[in-house]
C-alpha positions as CSV (number, residue, x, y, z in Angstrom):
1,X,14.8,48.6,-4.0
2,X,14.0,47.2,-0.8
3,X,16.7,44.2,-0.5
4,X,18.8,46.6,1.4
5,X,16.2,47.3,4.2
6,X,17.2,46.3,7.5
7,X,15.4,42.7,7.8
8,X,14.1,43.8,11.3
9,X,12.0,46.3,10.0
10,X,10.7,43.9,7.9
11,X,10.1,42.0,11.5
12,X,8.3,45.0,13.1
13,X,6.0,44.6,9.9
14,X,5.7,41.1,9.3
15,X,1.6,41.0,10.8
16,X,0.9,44.1,8.0
17,X,-0.6,42.6,5.4
18,X,-4.4,43.2,3.4
19,X,-4.1,39.3,2.8
20,X,-5.8,37.6,0.4
21,X,-9.1,38.6,0.9
22,X,-8.5,42.0,-0.3
23,X,-7.6,41.4,-3.9
24,X,-9.9,42.8,-6.5
25,X,-11.1,39.1,-7.2
26,X,-12.1,38.3,-3.5
27,X,-13.8,41.8,-3.0
28,X,-15.7,41.2,-6.2
29,X,-17.5,38.4,-4.7
30,X,-17.2,35.9,-7.9
31,X,-17.2,32.8,-6.4
32,X,-14.2,29.8,-7.3
33,X,-12.2,30.5,-9.9
34,X,-13.4,28.8,-13.3
35,X,-10.6,30.0,-16.1
36,X,-7.6,27.9,-15.7
37,X,-4.4,30.2,-15.5
38,X,-1.3,29.1,-14.9
39,X,2.9,29.5,-15.7
40,X,5.2,27.8,-16.9
41,X,7.5,29.1,-15.0
42,X,6.4,28.0,-11.3
43,X,3.1,26.0,-9.6
44,X,-0.1,27.6,-8.3
45,X,1.1,28.2,-4.6
46,X,4.5,27.5,-5.1
47,X,8.1,30.0,-5.6
48,X,8.2,31.9,-8.3
49,X,12.1,32.0,-9.4
50,X,14.0,34.7,-8.9
51,X,14.5,35.8,-12.7
52,X,10.7,37.4,-12.5
53,X,12.0,39.0,-9.4
54,X,14.1,41.8,-8.4
55,X,16.3,39.9,-7.2
56,X,16.6,38.8,-10.9
57,X,16.2,40.1,-14.2
58,X,12.5,41.2,-13.1
59,X,10.4,40.1,-16.3
60,X,6.9,39.5,-15.8
61,X,6.5,35.8,-16.2
62,X,5.1,34.0,-18.7
63,X,1.0,33.4,-18.3
64,X,-1.1,30.7,-20.3
65,X,-5.4,30.4,-20.0
66,X,-8.1,27.9,-20.7
67,X,-11.2,28.0,-20.5
68,X,-12.6,31.4,-21.3
69,X,-16.3,31.2,-21.8
70,X,-18.0,32.4,-24.8
71,X,-19.7,35.7,-25.0
72,X,-15.9,37.1,-24.0
73,X,-15.3,40.3,-25.5
74,X,-12.0,40.8,-23.6
75,X,-9.6,39.8,-20.9
76,X,-8.1,41.6,-18.1
77,X,-5.0,41.1,-15.7
78,X,-4.1,42.4,-12.5
79,X,-1.3,41.2,-10.2
80,X,-1.1,41.9,-6.9
81,X,0.8,41.6,-3.7
82,X,-1.7,40.2,-0.9
83,X,1.0,40.3,1.1
84,X,3.0,44.0,0.8
85,X,2.7,45.9,4.0
86,X,0.6,48.1,2.8
87,X,-3.7,48.5,3.9
88,X,-4.2,47.3,0.4
89,X,-2.6,44.9,-1.6
90,X,0.3,46.3,-4.2
91,X,-0.2,46.5,-7.1
92,X,2.3,44.9,-9.7
93,X,0.3,45.2,-13.2
94,X,-2.8,46.1,-15.0
95,X,-3.1,44.9,-18.1
96,X,-6.5,45.6,-20.6
97,X,-8.2,44.7,-23.8
98,X,-6.6,41.2,-24.1
99,X,-8.5,39.4,-27.1
100,X,-10.5,36.6,-25.9
101,X,-8.2,34.6,-28.7
102,X,-5.6,35.5,-26.4
103,X,-4.3,32.0,-24.4
104,X,-1.0,33.0,-23.4
105,X,2.0,35.9,-22.0
106,X,5.3,35.1,-22.9
107,X,8.0,36.1,-20.4
108,X,8.2,39.9,-20.2
109,X,5.1,40.6,-22.2
110,X,4.0,42.9,-20.1
111,X,6.4,46.2,-20.6
112,X,5.8,49.4,-21.6
113,X,6.5,49.5,-25.2
114,X,5.5,50.3,-28.7
115,X,3.9,46.4,-29.1
116,X,3.0,45.8,-25.5
117,X,-0.6,45.4,-24.5
118,X,-2.4,48.3,-23.2
119,X,-1.2,48.9,-19.4
120,X,-3.0,50.1,-16.3
121,X,-0.9,51.9,-13.7
122,X,1.1,49.7,-10.9
123,X,1.4,51.6,-7.1
124,X,4.6,52.7,-8.0
125,X,2.5,54.8,-10.2
126,X,4.0,53.2,-14.0
127,X,3.0,50.8,-17.1
128,X,4.4,47.5,-16.1
129,X,5.5,44.8,-14.9
130,X,7.0,46.0,-10.7
131,X,8.7,43.1,-10.0
132,X,8.1,41.3,-7.0
133,X,10.5,43.1,-4.0
134,X,9.4,42.0,-0.4
135,X,11.0,43.2,2.5
136,X,14.1,41.0,3.8
137,X,12.8,39.8,6.9
138,X,8.7,40.6,6.1
139,X,7.9,36.3,5.0
140,X,7.0,34.7,2.2
141,X,4.8,36.8,0.1
142,X,1.8,35.9,-2.3
143,X,1.5,37.5,-5.6
144,X,-2.0,37.3,-7.2
145,X,-2.1,36.8,-10.8
146,X,-6.0,37.7,-11.7
147,X,-7.2,37.2,-15.0
148,X,-10.9,38.3,-15.5
149,X,-13.1,37.6,-18.9
150,X,-15.3,40.7,-19.8
151,X,-18.4,41.3,-21.8
152,X,-16.9,44.6,-22.9
153,X,-13.8,46.3,-22.9
154,X,-12.8,48.5,-19.8
155,X,-13.3,52.0,-20.4
156,X,-11.8,53.5,-17.5
157,X,-9.4,56.6,-18.3
158,X,-6.2,56.2,-19.8
159,X,-3.8,53.7,-17.7
160,X,-6.2,53.3,-14.5
161,X,-4.9,52.3,-11.0
162,X,-6.7,49.5,-8.9
163,X,-9.9,51.3,-8.0
164,X,-10.6,52.4,-11.3
165,X,-10.3,49.3,-12.7
166,X,-12.2,47.3,-9.9
167,X,-14.8,49.9,-10.6
168,X,-14.9,49.1,-14.6
169,X,-15.3,45.3,-13.8
170,X,-18.6,45.8,-11.9
171,X,-21.0,43.7,-14.0
172,X,-19.2,43.0,-16.0
173,X,-17.3,39.6,-15.1
174,X,-18.2,36.0,-17.0
175,X,-15.8,34.1,-15.5
176,X,-12.1,34.5,-13.9
177,X,-8.5,32.7,-13.0
178,X,-6.2,32.7,-10.0
179,X,-3.0,31.6,-10.1
180,X,-1.1,32.4,-6.8
181,X,3.3,32.5,-6.8
182,X,5.3,33.0,-3.7
183,X,8.4,35.3,-3.0
184,X,10.6,35.5,0.0
185,X,13.4,37.2,0.8
186,X,15.7,36.1,3.3
187,X,16.9,38.2,6.0
188,X,20.6,40.1,5.8
């Protein structure tokens, strides 16, 4: 959708970015990540393949993790764009009530459907994966995949957004993992 935006607009907004300090995990002041979160599709702080973006099929990337602590009742995931030209990071996905014995999500698993996990709302107010779609000329964007081990199931409103998700974490995070994927779109 944003690929047709003139790169001059992206360049003009280049300094408008919330930054990694505004992602949910950093706002919760949780310290260093202790869950090992990774993707077989890309390395931490490296480029995400276009397959998982608006320039490709736009499916969610595969994720794997280890190191979930004992006492975890559920896992929750949020994916945010720390470099969107918005005041707060743009939410690409929220996934709730993942069982603690789960150790991975397959490619395309973050999708609204009959057998999908419980999904919150992304910044476009839809359930499911919002593929990365940075404005041309805006530079590289960092996508923060944040997995939280919780001592309870989150009980927010049905299909929560970012604020309700973050409030539900307060005082219930046992550990978390963080994976950063990058993506940029060259100007036209």
